[in-house]
N, C-alpha and C positions, 0 to 999 in steps of 0.2 A: 737597399737592404737594412740600413740603419734607421731609416725614417718611415718606411711603409709598414703597415701592419702585415704580419705573417699570414699567408693564405691558410684558409681552413683545411684545405686539402686539394689534391689534383685528380681529375678524371681524365684518363688516357683514352683517346677514342680509336684505339686499335680494333680490328674486326673480331667481334665476339658474338655476332648474330643478335646484338643488342641484349645480350645476357650480361649479368653482373659477374665479373671475374675478380676474385679477391687474392689470387696468387699466381705467380708466373716463374718460370725457370730462368736462371741466369745463363749467360753464354760466355765461354772463353774461346776466343778465336786465335789459333796458333799458325802463323806462316813460317815456313822453313825454306831458306834460300841456300842451296848447295852449290858450291863451286868445286868441280873436279879438275882433271887434267886430260885433255884430249889425246887420243892415240888411236891407231887402227885397232879394230875390234879383235883382230887376230893376235894382238900384242898385249894382252891384258896386264902383263907385268910392267908395261911401260907407261901406264896411265891409270887414272881413277874415274870410273864412271859415275857421275852425279846421279844418273837414274837408278843405278844399282844401290847406291847408298840410300836414295829415297825409298826404294822398295823395302830395304831392311827397316827403316823408320816406320813405314806404313805397316809393316807386319807387326810392330809393336803397338801401333794404334789399333789394329784389328784385335790383337790379343786383349788390350785393355777394354775395348769395346764389348767383347764377349764376356769378359769378367764382370763389367758393370751391368750388363743386362741379366746375367745369371743371379746376381744378388740384389736386383731391383726389388724393393719392397711393394707390396700392395698399397697403392695410393689412390683413394677415391677422388682426389682433386685433379690428378694428372693423367693424361693419356698421350704418349707412354709414360709409365711411372719410372722413377729412378733416373740415373744418369745415362745419357746417351752420348756416344762418340763416334764421329763419322769423318772420313777424308772426303772433301767435296770439290777439290780443285787440284790439278797436276799439270805441269807443263815442263817440257825439257827434251833435250836431244836435237840432233840436226840430221842424221842419216843412219841407215841400218848397220853400216860398217865402221862407224865412229864412236868410240867411247865418249859419252856425253859429257861436255864441259859444264853444263848448267842444269839444274832441275829445281822447280819450286813446288812445294805442296802446301795446302791449306786444310786444316782440320779443325772441328770445333767440339767443345765439351758443353753439353747442356745439363744443368743441374738445378736442384731445388735448394732452398735456403739452408736445409739441414746438412748439405754436403759441401765439402771443400775441393774445388777442382784442382787445387795445387798437388794433391796426392798423385794424380795422373800426370800433371805437367812436370813435376820434379823427376819422375821415372823417365819421361820422354827426354828431358834436358840431359840427364845423366847418360843415357844411351847415345844422344847427339854428340856429347863430349867425347865418349869412348870412341865413336866412329871417326870423329874429326882427328883424334890423336893417331888412329890407323892410317888415315888418308895423308897426314903430314909426314909420316915415315917414307911415303912414296914421292910426294911432291910438296914442297914448301908453300906453295901458292894456294893449296887447297883450303877450304873453309866451310863451315856450317853456321849460318846466322839464323837466329830465331828472333821473331817479333810477335808481340802479344797485344791484343786489345780485348776488352771485356765489358759486359753490361751485367750489373748485379741482379740477383733475383728479387722478386717481391714476396715477402713473407706474409702469410695470412694473419691478419690482426682483426679478429671479429669485432664488429660494432664500431669501427673507426668512422668519423663524420663523413668522409667521402663515400664510403660504402653504404652508409645509412641513407644518404641523399639518393645515391643511384638506385637502391632498392625501393625507396619510396616512389621514385618516378616510374620505374619499370614494373613494379609489382613482383619482381623476381626475388625469391627468398632461397633458392638453391645455392649450395656452396660449390664452387668449381675453380679450377686453375687452368692455365694454358702452358703448353710446352715451349712456345716461342717466347723470345725476349722482347721487352717493350721498355719505355722509359719510366714505367711505374716503380721499378726497383731503384732507379736513380733518385726519383723523388723521395722515396721512403728513406734511402740512405742519407739524404740530405736533411732528413727530419720532418718531412711532410707525410700526412696520411694520403694514401693513394689507392685507386681502384681503377680497373680497366673496363670500358663498356663503349662499344662502337658498332656501326653498321658493317655488314659483310662478313664473310667467313675466311678463315685462314686457309681453307681447303681450296679456295680459288686464287689464293696469293701465289705469285711467282709462277704463274702458268702463262702459256702463250696467249690464251684468251681471257686473262685475268679480268674479273668484273665484280660489281656490287649489284645485287638485286634492287630494282626500283622500290620495292616494298621496304627493303632494308633502309634505304635513304629516307623514305617517308617516316619509318619508325624513328630514325635518328632525329628528324625534325621534331617529331612529337616528344622526344626526350629533351633536346636541347632548348626549345622554346620555353617550356615551363621552368626549366632549370635557370635560365637567364632571368625569368620574372621573379622566381623565388629568391635569387641571390641579390636582385636589385632592390628588394623591398627593405 
């Protein structure tokens, strides 16, 4: 880093149907691991169900999700627009007649560069602390542990060198963004100009029959081959 020239920019090859994407949402992924206290389900005063605590937390996530969608602004770059919040994973419990000792839930907050996801996270964290205090009144070994990982958004910076090159090679001059997270935001955060352009569609991603059209791969070759020649001159 001290001796090499700084790269002019970064082109991230995530699936965009070979269209130029100049903005992306960031994502905050929140995992919550709840430890309750097992007891027979007929004796709810003798234990703490981790699943029931998780249900209360998920209810807050649902409430925040509805609030975010209700105030989502019209955004021509993003579909869907605004901030979205969804619980995407849950695991816990051992039997129908046992108060669950453990439960884990994972939700994500997807947001544009204009929004701060901490507004939602702080509400969630405060509720988790309140619920943990209630749990500890029943059993000292109960806990709620929260871990977070995040990817920053890519803010639209018109005319940056990476975008200019991508548009010159594709002939695409439309402004657009994507709701998924990619590394472009990390490059921008580190001081590099960035743009997203690659073969395939996000609509086929994470599906049982995930695929990339052959024509999309061909378009990718027609993009990257002249890019290499251009940069090597």
